[in-house]
N, C-alpha and C positions, 0 to 999 in steps of 0.2 A: 324706176319702172312705172309704167302706167297701170291702172287698176285691172284692166282685162288680162294683161300679161301675168300679173301676180296671181290672179284667180286660176288661170290656166296652169301656171307652174304648180300651185298647190293641188290642183285636181290630178295632175300627172303623177306627182310624188306621193300622194296620200296612200295608195295601195302599197307602194314599195316601202314606205316608212312604217306602215302599220304591221306588216307581216314579214317574217324572215324565215328562211329555210330552217328546218329543225335539226341543226347541228348538235346542240347540247342534248336534245332529246334522243338523238341517235347514239350519241356517246354514252348515254346512261345505259344502253343495252350492252355495251362492251365492258362495263366495269368489272363484273364477276369473272369473265374469261381472262381479262388482262391481269387481275390479281392472282388468279390461279396459275397462269403462265409464269408470272414473275416468281411466285413461290416455288414452282417446279424448277425454274432455272437456278434459283438460289440453292435449292436442295441438291441439284446435280453438281453445282460448283463446290459446295461445302457440306459434307455429310453431317458434321456436328450441327450446323445451322438447320439442316434438313430435319434432324431429330427434334429440334426446338419448334420448327414450323408444324410438324405433324402432331406435336403434343397439344393438349387441350387449350393451353393459353395461346399458342400460335394460331390455331384454328379459330378461336374466339375472336382474336384481334382481326384476322383476315375477313371473317364473315361480317363483323361489325363495320369494318372499313368499307367493304363492298356496299353494304346497305346505306351508310352515310354518304358515300360518294355518289351513289345512284340518286339519292334524295337531293343532294346539292345540285347535281346536274339538271334534275327535273325542275327544281326551283329556279335555276338560272334560265332554263328554257321558257318558263312562264314569265320571268322578268323581262326577257328579250322579246316577248310576245311572238314566239315562233308559230309558224303556220298551223301545224297539226299538233294540238296539245296532247292528244292521246299517245303520241310516240313517246314523249317524256314520261307520261304516267305509267304506261306499260313497261317502259325501261326501268322505272323505280321499283315496280313490282318484281320484275325479273332479277334485278340486282339485290332485292331483299329475300329472294328464295333461299340462298345458302344460309342466311340467318334463321329462317323458319325451319329448315331441315336440321340445323345444329340444335336449336331449342327443342325440337321434337325428339331428336336423338338423346338429349339430356333428360327429358321427361320420361321417355320410354326405356332409358338405359340401353340404348343400342350400341 
């Protein structure tokens, strides 16, 4: 290719290569509802497993998983250089809210 065509090709592809739609950032908003829905479905299918999920250990694992998955999706969105970084950051905060509520409940003995 000639030099002008290469520079034109780079100029056209530069914005598309630099920014992506915030797919992982948007998925980080859905971590907590998906884990809650999955736990509810398991509890409905098996009452014995439901008692385990409602116990302190089950809730602790669920809220910790929600927080970790939300954080990983946010990091993935930053690695992919997605368009609106605030979507992933707010999603990580939202997915960490169940952990915050769980810790507050443990501290205040609720």
